[in-house]
C-alpha positions as CSV (number, residue, x, y, z in Angstrom):
1,M,-11.9,49.4,85.5
2,L,-11.7,49.3,81.4
3,E,-8.8,51.7,81.9
4,L,-7.1,49.0,79.2
5,A,-10.2,48.8,77.1
6,R,-10.5,52.7,76.9
7,Y,-7.2,53.8,76.0
8,E,-6.7,50.7,72.9
9,G,-10.0,52.2,71.6
10,R,-8.7,55.8,71.5
11,H,-5.9,54.4,69.5
12,R,-8.5,52.6,67.2
13,V,-10.4,55.6,66.8
14,R,-9.1,56.7,63.4
15,G,-8.6,53.4,61.7
16,A,-12.2,53.3,62.6
17,A,-13.2,56.2,60.9
18,A,-11.4,55.0,57.7
19,A,-12.3,51.7,57.8
20,T,-15.8,52.8,58.0
21,A,-15.5,55.9,55.2
22,A,-14.0,53.3,53.1
23,L,-17.2,50.7,53.5
24,G,-19.3,53.2,53.3
25,G,-18.1,54.4,49.8
26,F,-18.0,51.3,48.9
27,A,-21.4,51.1,49.3
28,L,-22.1,54.4,47.5
29,L,-20.1,52.9,44.6
30,Y,-22.5,50.1,44.2
31,I,-25.9,51.4,45.1
32,F,-25.5,54.3,42.7
33,I,-24.5,51.9,39.2
34,Y,-27.3,49.4,40.1
35,P,-30.3,51.6,38.2
36,T,-27.6,51.5,35.5
37,F,-27.1,48.0,35.6
38,A,-30.6,47.2,35.9
39,E,-32.0,49.3,33.2
40,S,-29.4,48.2,30.7
41,L,-29.6,44.6,31.0
42,G,-33.8,44.3,31.6
43,A,-34.9,41.5,30.9
44,D,-31.5,39.6,30.2
45,I,-30.6,40.2,34.0
46,D,-31.6,36.3,34.9
47,Q,-29.0,35.5,31.7
48,L,-26.3,37.1,33.3
49,L,-26.7,35.2,37.0
50,E,-26.4,31.9,35.1
51,A,-23.5,33.1,33.0
52,Y,-22.0,32.9,36.4
53,P,-19.3,30.3,37.2
54,E,-21.5,27.9,39.9
55,A,-18.3,28.2,42.4
56,L,-18.6,32.2,42.0
57,S,-22.6,32.2,42.9
58,K,-21.6,29.3,45.6
59,A,-19.3,31.8,47.6
60,F,-20.5,35.1,47.0
61,G,-24.1,34.1,47.6
62,V,-25.5,35.0,43.8
63,Q,-28.7,34.4,44.0
64,S,-30.1,37.0,42.5
65,L,-29.6,40.7,40.4
66,A,-33.0,41.3,39.4
67,T,-33.9,43.1,42.7
68,M,-31.7,46.2,45.1
69,E,-31.6,43.5,47.6
70,G,-30.7,40.3,45.7
71,Y,-27.8,42.4,44.3
72,L,-26.7,44.3,47.7
73,A,-26.5,40.4,49.3
74,S,-24.4,39.3,46.9
75,E,-22.1,42.2,45.9
76,L,-22.3,44.2,49.1
77,Y,-23.0,41.8,52.1
78,T,-21.4,38.8,51.2
79,F,-17.8,39.8,49.4
80,G,-17.9,43.3,50.9
81,W,-19.7,42.9,54.6
82,L,-18.8,39.2,54.8
83,L,-15.3,38.6,53.5
84,V,-13.5,42.5,53.9
85,V,-15.0,43.0,56.7
86,G,-14.6,39.6,58.4
87,I,-10.8,39.5,57.0
88,Y,-10.4,43.4,58.3
89,F,-11.5,42.3,62.1
90,A,-9.5,38.9,61.9
91,Y,-6.5,40.9,61.2
92,A,-7.2,43.4,63.7
93,G,-7.8,41.2,66.4
94,A,-4.1,39.0,65.5
95,S,-2.4,42.5,66.3
96,L,-3.8,42.9,69.9
97,I,-1.6,40.7,71.6
98,A,1.4,40.1,69.6
99,A,2.0,43.6,69.0
100,D,2.9,44.5,72.4
101,V,4.6,41.2,72.7
102,E,6.8,41.8,69.5
103,R,7.4,45.4,70.5
104,E,8.4,44.2,74.3
105,R,5.9,46.5,75.8
106,M,4.1,43.0,77.1
107,D,6.6,42.6,79.8
108,M,6.0,46.4,81.2
109,L,2.2,46.0,81.2
110,L,2.0,42.7,82.9
111,S,4.2,44.1,85.6
112,L,1.2,46.9,86.3
113,P,-1.3,45.2,88.9
114,V,-3.3,43.7,86.2
115,S,-4.0,39.6,84.9
116,R,-3.4,38.4,81.7
117,A,-7.0,37.3,81.8
118,R,-8.2,41.0,82.2
119,V,-5.3,42.4,79.3
120,V,-6.7,39.7,76.7
121,L,-10.2,40.8,77.8
122,E,-9.8,44.3,77.6
123,A,-8.0,44.2,74.5
124,F,-10.5,42.3,72.8
125,A,-12.9,44.9,74.1
126,S,-11.3,47.6,72.2
127,L,-12.7,46.3,69.0
128,A,-16.1,48.0,70.2
129,V,-14.6,50.8,68.6
130,P,-14.8,49.7,64.6
131,L,-17.9,47.0,65.2
132,V,-20.2,50.0,66.7
133,A,-19.0,52.8,64.0
134,L,-19.2,49.8,60.5
135,S,-22.3,48.4,62.3
136,T,-24.3,51.8,62.6
137,V,-22.8,53.6,60.2
138,V,-23.4,51.4,57.1
139,P,-26.9,50.9,57.6
140,V,-27.5,54.3,57.2
141,V,-25.8,55.0,54.1
142,V,-26.9,51.7,53.1
143,V,-31.2,52.9,53.4
144,V,-30.5,56.6,52.4
145,A,-28.8,55.9,49.4
146,T,-30.9,52.7,48.0
147,E,-34.5,55.6,48.4
148,L,-32.1,58.1,46.3
149,V,-31.8,55.8,43.5
150,G,-35.3,54.8,43.6
151,Y,-34.7,51.1,44.7
152,P,-35.4,51.5,48.2
153,V,-35.2,48.6,50.6
154,S,-36.2,47.4,53.9
155,T,-34.9,49.7,56.6
156,V,-35.8,46.6,59.3
157,D,-34.2,43.8,57.0
158,V,-30.9,46.5,56.7
159,A,-30.8,46.7,60.6
160,A,-31.2,42.9,60.7
161,V,-28.3,42.0,59.1
162,H,-26.1,44.3,60.5
163,L,-27.1,43.0,63.9
164,L,-27.0,39.5,63.1
165,S,-23.5,40.1,61.5
166,V,-22.4,41.5,65.0
167,P,-21.9,37.7,66.2
168,Y,-19.8,37.1,62.9
169,L,-17.0,39.7,62.8
170,T,-16.9,39.0,67.1
171,A,-15.7,35.4,65.9
172,C,-13.6,36.7,63.2
173,A,-12.1,39.1,65.7
174,G,-11.8,36.1,67.8
175,I,-10.0,33.8,65.2
176,G,-7.4,36.6,65.2
177,L,-7.1,37.4,69.1
178,V,-6.0,33.2,69.3
179,A,-3.3,33.7,66.7
180,S,-2.3,36.4,68.3
181,V,-2.1,34.8,71.8
182,V,-0.4,31.7,70.2
183,F,2.6,33.8,67.5
184,D,5.1,36.3,69.5
185,R,4.6,38.2,65.7
186,A,2.3,40.3,64.9
187,G,3.0,40.1,61.4
188,I,2.7,36.2,61.4
189,A,-0.2,36.5,63.5
190,Q,-2.2,38.9,60.9
191,R,-1.3,36.3,57.8
192,V,-2.2,33.1,59.7
193,A,-5.7,34.6,60.6
194,A,-6.8,36.4,57.4
195,G,-5.8,33.1,55.9
196,A,-7.8,31.1,58.2
197,L,-10.3,33.4,57.3
198,V,-10.5,32.9,53.4
199,G,-10.2,29.6,53.4
200,L,-13.2,29.2,56.0
201,F,-15.2,31.2,53.5
202,F,-14.5,29.4,50.3
203,A,-14.3,26.3,51.9
204,E,-18.2,26.5,53.1
205,S,-18.7,27.3,49.7
206,L,-17.2,23.9,48.3
207,V,-18.6,21.7,50.6
208,T,-21.9,23.3,50.5
209,E,-24.1,20.3,48.4
210,T,-21.6,17.8,49.0
211,D,-21.1,14.4,51.0
212,F,-18.5,16.9,52.6
213,E,-21.1,19.7,53.9
214,A,-20.6,19.2,57.8
215,V,-17.3,20.0,57.5
216,G,-18.7,23.4,57.1
217,V,-19.8,23.6,60.7
218,V,-16.8,25.3,61.7
219,S,-17.3,28.2,59.0
220,P,-18.2,31.3,60.8
221,T,-19.2,31.9,57.3
222,R,-22.0,29.3,57.2
223,Y,-24.0,30.8,60.1
224,V,-24.6,34.6,58.0
225,D,-27.5,34.4,55.1
226,P,-27.9,38.1,53.7
227,N,-29.8,37.1,51.1
228,A,-32.1,35.3,53.5
229,V,-32.2,38.5,56.1
230,L,-32.7,41.1,52.7
231,R,-34.5,39.1,50.5
232,E,-37.1,36.8,52.6
233,S,-36.6,38.6,56.3
234,E,-35.9,35.9,57.8
235,Y,-34.0,35.9,60.7
236,A,-31.5,33.1,62.2
237,L,-31.3,34.2,65.9
238,G,-30.2,30.7,66.5
239,D,-27.4,30.9,63.7
240,A,-26.2,34.0,65.8
241,A,-26.4,32.4,69.0
242,V,-23.7,30.2,67.9
243,L,-21.8,32.4,66.4
244,A,-21.7,34.3,69.6
245,V,-20.8,31.1,71.8
246,A,-18.1,30.3,69.2
247,T,-16.8,34.0,69.6
248,L,-16.9,33.3,74.0
249,S,-15.2,29.7,73.4
250,L,-12.2,31.8,71.4
251,V,-11.8,34.5,73.5
252,A,-11.5,31.5,76.3
253,L,-9.0,29.7,74.6
254,A,-6.8,32.8,74.1
255,V,-7.4,33.7,77.5
256,V,-6.1,30.2,78.4
257,I,-3.5,30.3,76.2
258,F,-2.1,33.4,77.2
259,R,-1.6,32.7,80.7
260,R,0.1,29.8,80.2
261,K,2.6,31.8,77.8
262,D,6.4,32.4,78.1
263,I,6.4,36.6,77.2
264,Q,10.5,36.4,75.8
């Protein structure tokens, strides 16, 4: 059981290590410059927040820069985690099936006694490698680094923001997976998935507090709020459940499409 998932997972170890190192370094950079940033601005830090363009503040959840929690919520988690890591998972998900179809390896795989559903499910399961790596290493880096610079943040809240974002990242991967079974070329699937996620990310900020706010329900970003977790210790378990259901629905859709697909 899970031979395909293990095989694919082994091939993702190097990429997962690189992504984890990159994001960990990104987190360290942001955290270590914060003391200088906060001390140099002092009481003027709120004025800097007011100078932010409204569209930018909405898109990246800039609510407060006066505390490490508010700073991390907007600069690291909304931008670095929700957008950049979200794109990474959408991009990775988009290559799961399309890459093998494009390289004409899928015919050989399907000639084995495996169902198409199993191919899709185990390919998707292989993304657990980068998901686990990022979700375990980065929070440790954040907690330790903030302690070292003298602006410690709650370990529980940091752990919570990572745990609650797991279904968000799987939903991003699900978007990529659907693109991967629709398109036969990995490059096209990856561009479509990444573009869709970026579009949904910014669309959510554009429709918030407008007459079209209901449109934002299709954006995964609506269901993750780093500010609420880090600044208010509020854990929206219901929103996480919505994203989990969305992930299952996307994976199920991908299975249905792939079962009906002709492999050229």
